[in-house]
C-alpha positions in Angstrom: 27.8 39.8 -64.1 27.7 36.2 -65.4 30.4 34.9 -62.7 28.1 36.6 -60.2 24.7 34.6 -61.3 27.3 31.7 -61.4 28.1 32.0 -57.8 24.8 32.6 -56.7 23.5 29.5 -58.3 26.0 27.6 -56.8 25.6 28.9 -53.2 21.6 28.1 -53.7 22.7 24.5 -54.9 24.6 24.0 -51.7 22.0 25.2 -49.5 19.5 22.9 -51.0 22.0 20.3 -50.5 22.8 21.0 -47.1 19.0 21.4 -46.1 18.1 18.2 -47.8 21.2 16.0 -45.9 19.8 17.6 -42.5 16.2 16.5 -43.1 17.5 13.0 -44.2 19.9 13.0 -41.3 17.0 14.1 -39.1 14.6 11.4 -40.2 17.3 8.8 -39.6 17.7 10.0 -36.1 14.1 9.9 -35.7 13.9 6.2 -36.5 17.0 5.4 -34.4 15.1 7.1 -31.5 12.0 5.1 -32.3 14.0 1.9 -32.4 15.9 2.6 -29.1 12.6 3.5 -27.4 10.9 0.3 -28.5 13.8 -1.8 -27.5 13.7 -0.2 -24.1 10.0 -0.9 -23.5 10.1 -4.5 -24.6 13.0 -5.0 -22.1 10.5 -3.4 -19.3 7.7 -5.4 -20.3 10.1 -8.4 -19.9 11.2 -7.3 -16.7 14.8 -7.6 -17.9 15.8 -4.1 -16.0 19.4 -5.2 -15.9 19.7 -5.2 -19.5 18.6 -1.5 -19.6 22.1 -0.6 -18.8 22.8 -0.6 -22.2 20.9 2.6 -22.8 21.8 4.4 -19.6 24.9 6.6 -19.1 26.4 5.3 -15.6 25.8 9.0 -14.1 22.3 9.2 -15.8 19.6 11.2 -13.8 16.2 10.2 -13.5 12.9 12.3 -12.6 10.2 10.0 -12.4 6.5 11.1 -11.9 5.6 11.2 -8.1 9.4 9.9 -7.1 12.2 11.5 -5.8 15.3 12.1 -8.3 17.2 9.2 -9.1 21.1 9.9 -9.9 23.1 7.1 -11.4 22.0 3.9 -13.3 22.8 1.7 -10.0 20.0 3.4 -8.1 17.6 3.6 -11.1 18.0 -0.3 -11.4 17.6 -0.8 -8.0 14.3 1.0 -7.6 13.2 -0.7 -10.6 13.8 -4.1 -9.3 12.6 -3.2 -5.8 9.1 -2.2 -7.7 9.5 -5.4 -9.5 9.7 -7.4 -6.3 6.7 -5.7 -4.8 4.7 -6.8 -7.8 4.6 -3.5 -10.1 4.6 -4.7 -13.6 4.4 -3.1 -17.0 1.9 -4.6 -19.2 2.2 -2.6 -22.4 3.4 1.0 -23.0 4.0 3.1 -26.2 6.2 6.2 -27.0 5.6 8.6 -29.6 8.3 10.9 -30.6 6.7 14.8 -31.3 9.8 16.9 -31.2 13.6 16.0 -31.7 16.2 18.3 -31.1 19.5 17.5 -32.5 23.0 18.6 -31.5 26.4 17.2 -32.5 26.9 14.7 -29.5 23.6 15.1 -27.7 19.9 15.2 -28.7 16.5 15.6 -27.0 13.7 13.5 -27.6 10.1 15.2 -26.5 6.9 12.9 -27.0 3.9 11.5 -25.5 3.6 8.0 -23.8 1.1 5.7 -22.3 1.3 2.6 -19.9 -0.4 -0.2 -18.7 0.5 -1.3 -15.5 -0.7 -3.8 -12.5 0.4 -4.1 -9.0 -1.2 -5.7 -6.0 -4.4 -3.9 -5.1 -5.8 -3.3 -8.6 -8.9 -5.3 -9.6 -7.3 -4.6 -13.4 -4.8 -3.0 -15.0 -4.5 0.6 -15.0 -3.8 2.9 -18.1 -1.7 5.9 -17.7 -1.1 8.6 -20.4 1.2 11.5 -20.3 4.7 13.0 -21.7 8.2 12.4 -21.6 11.6 14.3 -22.3 14.8 11.9 -22.9 18.1 13.7 -23.1 20.3 11.3 -25.0 24.2 11.8 -25.0 26.9 10.1 -27.4 29.5 8.2 -25.5 33.5 7.9 -26.4 32.6 4.8 -28.4 29.7 6.6 -30.8 26.8 4.8 -28.9 23.8 6.8 -27.8 22.9 6.7 -23.9 20.3 8.4 -21.6 21.9 11.2 -19.8 18.5 12.7 -18.1 15.0 11.3 -18.3 11.7 12.7 -16.9 8.0 11.9 -17.4 4.6 12.7 -15.8 0.9 11.7 -16.4 -1.2 14.2 -18.2 -3.8 14.0 -14.9 -3.1 12.9 -11.3 -4.7 9.4 -10.1 -6.2 11.0 -7.4 -8.5 13.5 -9.4 -12.0 12.7 -9.0 -14.9 13.3 -11.4 -16.8 14.5 -8.7 -14.3 17.0 -7.5 -13.7 18.3 -10.9 -17.6 18.6 -11.6 -17.8 20.4 -8.5 -15.1 23.0 -9.3 -16.6 23.4 -13.0 -20.1 24.3 -11.6 -18.5 27.0 -8.8 -19.1 24.8 -6.0 -16.4 24.0 -3.2 -13.7 21.6 -4.3 -13.4 18.5 -2.1 -9.7 19.6 -0.8 -11.0 22.7 0.6 -12.1 22.7 4.2 -15.1 24.9 5.5 -14.7 27.0 8.7 -17.4 28.5 10.8 -17.7 32.5 9.9 -18.5 35.2 12.4 -21.8 35.6 10.5 -23.0 32.2 10.8 -22.6 29.4 8.4 -19.5 28.4 7.0 -16.5 29.8 4.9 -13.6 28.4 2.9 -10.4 27.9 4.7 -7.4 30.1 3.2 -4.9 27.6 4.7 -3.2 30.6 6.5 -5.5 30.9 9.5 -3.5 31.5 12.9 -4.0 29.0 15.3 -4.8 30.4 19.0 -1.8 31.2 20.9 0.4 31.2 18.0 2.6 33.8 16.9 2.3 34.7 13.0 5.9 35.8 12.5 7.7 32.6 13.8 5.0 30.4 14.8 5.6 30.0 18.4 3.6 30.6 21.4 
């Protein structure tokens, strides 16, 4: 009985030490991720996109907001340099990790972000707020590299306050077309009306 109690205490102590070590490790990783995120933000603000290769796997996949998928750091860099040449500039940015999922050689950073940007045609800088996911992978040298990333805004820049107000009050949203009804007046378009002389199965006359 005495041996059983000693063994139980030993197991409990081992579990406490393991949990403590894991918690410390996770806090250390959160600090590392925060440092890497800030270093990347500083490079973007300075327009030093070439130096971002330090943080990207050569086969990284980027899923940017309102743009097509970008595969490979060369393409990611080329597109960033193209936008920079066209006058797009990040003036300020922030990233805050809300969840960090840890694996042995991979981790997932999930959080919120904000960006203050300017580009030709704007009368004043524009601020975007949204969320992001970064998938980090440890390379053969033990360095963490971005394997995949995605981000998007909390709301579309095309949203209008007027359109939202109409929707909330039960009115017709601005993007819904009104068609004449048989009884007179108008009715909302469903977007599936058959055009005259068109077959509904294959769209041929």
